[in-house]
C-alpha positions in Angstrom: -12.4 6.2 16.3 -12.3 2.5 15.6 -9.2 0.6 14.8 -8.8 -1.4 11.6 -7.4 -4.9 12.2 -5.5 -6.8 9.5 -7.0 -10.2 8.5 -4.2 -11.9 10.5 -5.0 -9.9 13.6 -8.7 -10.7 13.2 -8.0 -14.4 12.9 -5.7 -14.3 16.0 -8.3 -12.5 18.0 -11.0 -15.0 17.0 -8.7 -17.9 18.0 -8.2 -16.5 21.5 -11.8 -15.6 22.2 -12.9 -19.1 23.4 -10.0 -19.3 25.8 -10.5 -15.8 27.1 -14.3 -15.9 27.4 -15.1 -19.6 27.9 -17.5 -19.4 25.0 -17.2 -20.6 21.4 -17.3 -18.2 18.5 -20.6 -19.8 17.4 -22.1 -18.9 20.8 -21.0 -15.3 20.4 -22.4 -15.1 16.9 -25.7 -16.5 18.1 -25.7 -13.8 20.9 -25.2 -11.1 18.3 -27.9 -12.6 16.1 -30.3 -12.5 19.0 -29.2 -9.1 20.2 -30.5 -5.7 19.3 -30.3 -4.4 15.7 -27.6 -1.8 15.9 -24.9 -0.4 13.8 -21.3 -1.8 13.9 -19.8 0.3 16.7 -23.0 0.2 18.7 -23.0 -3.6 18.6 -19.3 -3.5 19.7 -20.3 -1.2 22.6 -23.3 -3.4 23.4 -21.1 -6.6 23.6 -18.5 -4.8 25.7 -21.0 -3.5 28.3 -23.5 -6.3 28.4 -20.9 -9.1 28.3 -17.8 -7.5 29.7 -15.7 -8.2 26.6 -12.5 -6.4 25.6 -12.8 -3.9 22.7 -10.7 -6.1 20.4 -12.7 -9.2 21.1 -16.0 -7.5 20.7 -14.9 -5.9 17.5 -13.6 -9.2 16.1 -16.9 -10.9 16.9 -19.0 -8.2 15.2 -16.7 -8.2 12.2 -17.0 -12.0 11.9 -20.7 -11.8 12.3 -20.9 -9.2 9.4 -18.6 -11.3 7.2 -20.7 -14.4 7.7 -23.9 -12.5 7.2 -22.6 -11.0 3.9 -21.5 -14.5 2.7 -25.0 -15.9 3.4 -26.5 -13.1 1.2 -24.2 -14.1 -1.7 -25.5 -17.7 -1.7 
């Protein structure tokens, strides 16, 4: 079962990802965009296994990707 992070926790995770992974959030979002078309938890698992990310970091990246994708649809 997946954890639900607060908005503050989500922002804190995003802020730490570049330091922990050596890659900017924009790079990770591009990786997700170019990756396989999967459902949320499947994308999280894909990032974890293909890129050796921690669960929280992978989930934060996918959540941010989905938020930005939804925002683009509203424009």
